[in-house]
Z-matrix of the N, CA and C atoms (Angstrom, degrees):
N
C 1 1.559
C 2 1.541 1 110.25
N 3 1.336 2 109.45 1 131.42
C 4 1.565 3 108.68 2 -177.47
C 5 1.457 4 104.41 3 -88.14
N 6 1.317 5 113.44 4 178.43
C 7 1.452 6 125.45 5 -170.16
C 8 1.561 7 113.49 6 -60.89
N 9 1.393 8 115.81 7 -35.70
C 10 1.409 9 121.35 8 175.36
C 11 1.550 10 112.04 9 -61.65
N 12 1.357 11 114.40 10 -53.73
C 13 1.527 12 118.77 11 179.44
C 14 1.523 13 108.66 12 -55.44
N 15 1.269 14 119.21 13 -43.69
C 16 1.502 15 120.43 14 -179.04
C 17 1.508 16 107.53 15 -61.01
N 18 1.288 17 113.82 16 -52.56
C 19 1.511 18 111.82 17 176.73
C 20 1.545 19 116.54 18 -55.56
N 21 1.243 20 120.34 19 -39.45
C 22 1.441 21 122.98 20 175.32
C 23 1.424 22 114.24 21 -64.88
N 24 1.281 23 118.27 22 -36.91
C 25 1.580 24 121.74 23 169.49
C 26 1.469 25 110.85 24 -57.94
N 27 1.256 26 116.42 25 -49.83
C 28 1.424 27 125.92 26 -175.94
C 29 1.604 28 108.15 27 -60.16
N 30 1.231 29 113.43 28 -44.03
C 31 1.533 30 118.43 29 -178.67
C 32 1.609 31 108.07 30 -66.63
N 33 1.284 32 114.36 31 -38.78
C 34 1.533 33 118.70 32 177.85
C 35 1.455 34 110.11 33 -60.70
N 36 1.437 35 112.61 34 -47.14
C 37 1.572 36 117.16 35 -178.79
C 38 1.462 37 107.39 36 -62.08
N 39 1.332 38 121.57 37 -44.49
C 40 1.420 39 119.03 38 -175.28
C 41 1.541 40 111.83 39 -70.09
N 42 1.287 41 120.04 40 -31.92
C 43 1.550 42 120.58 41 175.49
C 44 1.541 43 104.20 42 -69.67
N 45 1.257 44 125.09 43 -40.10
C 46 1.540 45 122.79 44 -177.39
C 47 1.552 46 105.35 45 -64.86
N 48 1.333 47 118.21 46 -44.89
C 49 1.451 48 119.02 47 -178.70
C 50 1.567 49 111.59 48 -63.52
N 51 1.344 50 115.92 49 -35.57
C 52 1.463 51 119.63 50 -179.80
C 53 1.547 52 109.16 51 -65.27
N 54 1.380 53 115.70 52 -47.33
C 55 1.446 54 125.50 53 -178.43
C 56 1.566 55 107.73 54 -58.73
N 57 1.326 56 117.13 55 -41.62
C 58 1.517 57 121.23 56 -179.69
C 59 1.513 58 110.47 57 -64.60
N 60 1.439 59 114.27 58 -45.42
C 61 1.420 60 116.52 59 -179.21
C 62 1.622 61 111.36 60 -65.85
N 63 1.248 62 119.75 61 -35.36
C 64 1.408 63 118.37 62 179.36
C 65 1.547 64 108.44 63 -67.40
N 66 1.266 65 121.10 64 -37.96
C 67 1.413 66 123.63 65 -175.40
C 68 1.560 67 109.65 66 -70.77
N 69 1.379 68 115.47 67 -25.88
C 70 1.433 69 121.18 68 179.81
C 71 1.541 70 108.28 69 -73.08
N 72 1.280 71 124.59 70 -28.01
C 73 1.434 72 124.90 71 -176.91
C 74 1.548 73 109.96 72 -99.72
N 75 1.182 74 124.97 73 7.34
C 76 1.438 75 124.73 74 172.50
C 77 1.532 76 106.42 75 -75.60
N 78 1.338 77 115.70 76 143.55
C 79 1.507 78 123.01 77 -178.17
C 80 1.470 79 107.14 78 -115.36
N 81 1.220 80 117.70 79 130.07
C 82 1.567 81 124.76 80 174.38
C 83 1.446 82 107.53 81 -108.91
N 84 1.336 83 118.00 82 153.00
C 85 1.450 84 127.50 83 -171.25
C 86 1.489 85 106.35 84 -55.15
N 87 1.364 86 117.42 85 -32.56
C 88 1.450 87 120.22 86 -178.44
C 89 1.500 88 120.93 87 -82.72
N 90 1.302 89 111.53 88 -6.05
C 91 1.503 90 117.77 89 -174.73
C 92 1.458 91 106.19 90 -78.41
N 93 1.403 92 108.50 91 146.40
C 94 1.486 93 112.39 92 171.88
C 95 1.476 94 110.62 93 -77.25
N 96 1.378 95 119.12 94 141.88
C 97 1.424 96 123.88 95 177.67
C 98 1.495 97 111.52 96 -132.48
N 99 1.302 98 114.65 97 162.60
C 100 1.443 99 118.98 98 175.92
C 101 1.566 100 107.10 99 -121.46
N 102 1.295 101 112.89 100 149.94
C 103 1.479 102 118.21 101 172.62
C 104 1.630 103 105.73 102 -138.12
N 105 1.251 104 107.48 103 165.18
C 106 1.538 105 116.92 104 178.71
C 107 1.634 106 104.79 105 -109.52
N 108 1.279 107 114.44 106 117.24
C 109 1.488 108 112.95 107 -176.94
C 110 1.417 109 114.62 108 -75.08
N 111 1.307 110 115.70 109 143.90
C 112 1.547 111 122.67 110 174.90
C 113 1.515 112 103.35 111 -85.67
N 114 1.428 113 114.84 112 -179.67
C 115 1.472 114 119.20 113 173.56
C 116 1.479 115 109.64 114 -63.19
N 117 1.404 116 119.62 115 -39.86
C 118 1.415 117 125.10 116 -178.45
C 119 1.492 118 108.44 117 -63.87
N 120 1.266 119 117.09 118 -45.43
C 121 1.483 120 124.27 119 -175.13
C 122 1.528 121 110.13 120 -61.74
N 123 1.302 122 112.52 121 -47.39
C 124 1.567 123 118.50 122 177.43
C 125 1.393 124 111.06 123 -61.74
N 126 1.342 125 121.04 124 -43.91
C 127 1.410 126 124.17 125 -176.63
C 128 1.638 127 109.51 126 -63.44
N 129 1.320 128 108.66 127 -50.88
C 130 1.559 129 114.29 128 178.94
C 131 1.587 130 112.18 129 -63.03
N 132 1.324 131 122.01 130 -37.10
C 133 1.418 132 123.50 131 -176.98
C 134 1.572 133 103.06 132 -70.60
N 135 1.352 134 122.46 133 -45.89
C 136 1.448 135 125.16 134 -179.03
C 137 1.606 136 108.09 135 -60.70
N 138 1.291 137 117.88 136 -44.94
C 139 1.475 138 115.95 137 179.76
C 140 1.504 139 110.80 138 -66.45
N 141 1.312 140 121.73 139 -41.16
C 142 1.481 141 120.32 140 177.28
C 143 1.546 142 111.17 141 -62.86
N 144 1.243 143 112.55 142 -43.27
C 145 1.543 144 111.81 143 178.80
C 146 1.462 145 116.13 144 -71.84
N 147 1.313 146 116.44 145 -28.96
C 148 1.521 147 117.76 146 168.89
C 149 1.509 148 112.06 147 -61.25
N 150 1.316 149 117.03 148 -46.55
C 151 1.507 150 119.10 149 174.37
C 152 1.636 151 114.48 150 -61.45
N 153 1.380 152 115.06 151 -35.63
C 154 1.457 153 117.56 152 178.16
C 155 1.652 154 111.10 153 -67.44
N 156 1.315 155 109.16 154 -32.80
C 157 1.474 156 113.31 155 178.39
C 158 1.581 157 114.70 156 -72.61
N 159 1.327 158 112.32 157 -29.70
C 160 1.466 159 118.54 158 174.52
C 161 1.523 160 110.14 159 -68.14
N 162 1.251 161 117.55 160 -52.78
C 163 1.432 162 125.40 161 -174.31
C 164 1.494 163 115.23 162 -72.37
N 165 1.336 164 111.50 163 -21.63
C 166 1.629 165 116.29 164 -178.48
C 167 1.627 166 102.70 165 -141.17
N 168 1.323 167 111.70 166 84.19
C 169 1.530 168 115.93 167 179.88
C 170 1.466 169 116.27 168 -69.14
N 171 1.409 170 116.13 169 -10.21
C 172 1.474 171 113.43 170 -178.24
C 173 1.530 172 110.69 171 -89.11
N 174 1.244 173 116.53 172 -3.35
C 175 1.546 174 123.78 173 174.88
C 176 1.570 175 107.08 174 -108.50
N 177 1.287 176 115.43 175 148.17
C 178 1.449 177 119.52 176 169.36
C 179 1.489 178 113.07 177 -121.51
N 180 1.376 179 112.92 178 120.08
C 181 1.438 180 120.09 179 -177.07
C 182 1.542 181 106.53 180 -106.26
N 183 1.274 182 120.77 181 141.28
C 184 1.457 183 130.24 182 -179.43
C 185 1.536 184 108.18 183 -63.02
N 186 1.444 185 119.10 184 125.48
C 187 1.398 186 120.87 185 -176.97
C 188 1.579 187 109.14 186 -126.60
N 189 1.322 188 120.50 187 26.02
C 190 1.340 189 123.47 188 -179.56
C 191 1.490 190 117.56 189 -125.61
N 192 1.430 191 115.00 190 30.00
C 193 1.425 192 122.55 191 173.76
C 194 1.483 193 111.71 192 -57.60
N 195 1.359 194 122.97 193 149.74
C 196 1.436 195 126.71 194 169.19
C 197 1.557 196 109.39 195 -139.11
N 198 1.232 197 113.02 196 163.79
C 199 1.532 198 118.67 197 -176.28
C 200 1.443 199 105.80 198 -61.42
N 201 1.370 200 116.20 199 137.06
C 202 1.513 201 121.03 200 -179.94
C 203 1.480 202 110.08 201 99.99
N 204 1.398 203 121.24 202 -20.81
C 205 1.463 204 119.79 203 173.54
C 206 1.464 205 114.47 204 -59.26
N 207 1.263 206 124.52 205 147.25
C 208 1.345 207 136.48 206 177.73
C 209 1.650 208 109.60 207 -91.73
N 210 1.361 209 120.99 208 117.30
C 211 1.338 210 124.99 209 -172.11
C 212 1.487 211 107.08 210 -116.53
N 213 1.356 212 117.35 211 126.72
C 214 1.559 213 115.71 212 -175.57
C 215 1.587 214 106.85 213 -123.89
N 216 1.180 215 110.20 214 137.21
C 217 1.521 216 118.34 215 174.13
C 218 1.496 217 108.77 216 -165.88
N 219 1.309 218 118.14 217 165.28
C 220 1.471 219 121.26 218 172.66
C 221 1.532 220 106.59 219 -62.97
N 222 1.400 221 110.51 220 146.87
C 223 1.460 222 118.41 221 -175.07
C 224 1.548 223 110.94 222 -50.91
N 225 1.322 224 117.59 223 -48.16
C 226 1.520 225 125.13 224 -176.02
C 227 1.514 226 104.37 225 -58.96
N 228 1.265 227 120.53 226 -45.21
C 229 1.525 228 121.22 227 -173.21
C 230 1.613 229 107.28 228 -71.75
N 231 1.317 230 117.95 229 -34.30
C 232 1.515 231 122.16 230 175.47
C 233 1.578 232 109.32 231 -60.00
N 234 1.305 233 114.53 232 -44.38
C 235 1.464 234 122.49 233 -178.16
C 236 1.486 235 107.00 234 -62.18
N 237 1.321 236 115.08 235 -51.77
C 238 1.582 237 118.18 236 -179.70
C 239 1.524 238 109.97 237 -60.35
N 240 1.267 239 118.22 238 -46.30
C 241 1.473 240 127.68 239 -177.89
C 242 1.587 241 109.00 240 -51.17
N 243 1.303 242 116.92 241 -50.97
C 244 1.368 243 122.43 242 -173.14
C 245 1.565 244 116.73 243 -101.73
N 246 1.299 245 114.64 244 9.15
C 247 1.499 246 118.34 245 -173.99
C 248 1.526 247 117.67 246 -59.82
N 249 1.359 248 116.50 247 -26.51
C 250 1.493 249 118.37 248 174.85
C 251 1.559 250 110.84 249 -102.30
N 252 1.386 251 119.19 250 -3.30
C 253 1.419 252 120.62 251 179.85
C 254 1.500 253 116.62 252 -96.37
N 255 1.355 254 113.62 253 -3.54
C 256 1.483 255 116.30 254 -179.10
C 257 1.509 256 107.87 255 -108.39
N 258 1.342 257 111.79 256 107.32
C 259 1.521 258 127.45 257 -170.05
C 260 1.550 259 107.64 258 -124.64
N 261 1.203 260 112.15 259 151.51
C 262 1.498 261 120.85 260 173.36
C 263 1.661 262 109.44 261 -63.85
N 264 1.168 263 116.82 262 -37.99
C 265 1.490 264 118.02 263 179.49
C 266 1.450 265 122.59 264 -89.10
N 267 1.334 266 111.04 265 5.05
C 268 1.444 267 121.18 266 176.88
C 269 1.559 268 109.63 267 -110.10
N 270 1.259 269 115.27 268 159.21
C 271 1.547 270 122.82 269 170.37
C 272 1.552 271 107.53 270 -65.02
N 273 1.334 272 110.75 271 168.54
C 274 1.431 273 111.69 272 179.37
C 275 1.619 274 106.27 273 -73.74
N 276 1.382 275 115.06 274 148.91
C 277 1.408 276 124.80 275 178.24
C 278 1.557 277 110.94 276 -73.72
N 279 1.287 278 118.11 277 -34.99
C 280 1.493 279 116.32 278 179.89
C 281 1.528 280 106.60 279 -154.85
N 282 1.332 281 117.26 280 167.28
C 283 1.420 282 127.84 281 -177.00
C 284 1.638 283 97.80 282 -131.87
N 285 1.518 284 103.62 283 172.71
C 286 1.506 285 113.17 284 170.87
C 287 1.510 286 118.01 285 56.16
N 288 1.294 287 113.23 286 45.06
C 289 1.481 288 117.58 287 171.67
C 290 1.477 289 114.34 288 -64.13
N 291 1.310 290 118.92 289 123.74
C 292 1.505 291 126.19 290 -177.86
C 293 1.400 292 111.19 291 -144.75
N 294 1.346 293 114.26 292 147.32
C 295 1.506 294 119.63 293 174.98
C 296 1.372 295 107.62 294 -82.08
N 297 1.450 296 113.08 295 140.30
C 298 1.375 297 120.28 296 -178.90
C 299 1.467 298 112.28 297 -90.70
N 300 1.358 299 121.57 298 114.09
C 301 1.397 300 124.76 299 -174.39
C 302 1.590 301 110.96 300 -89.92
N 303 1.170 302 115.29 301 121.74
C 304 1.544 303 119.20 302 -174.26
C 305 1.501 304 108.59 303 -88.96
């Protein structure tokens, strides 16, 4: 192989690695994600879970979240959980959205 062919092979390998890396960072609605709760997010989640505990006493939902806690759910569940808590006049409910890799 001459130098040009070697460089072409290296470029192809780098392109394949880049595509694989991009695919690894895509998030699907069914993927489990983690977020870091803000003060508002923790307050909102605690209030919603307190309400769930009242209307459904047979289940127990956690009500002691605090700012900085890591919260994990499937992305579609996270969206449903915070759909009414994300408002323009409120701070963000969470930060650091990341896909959980098993």
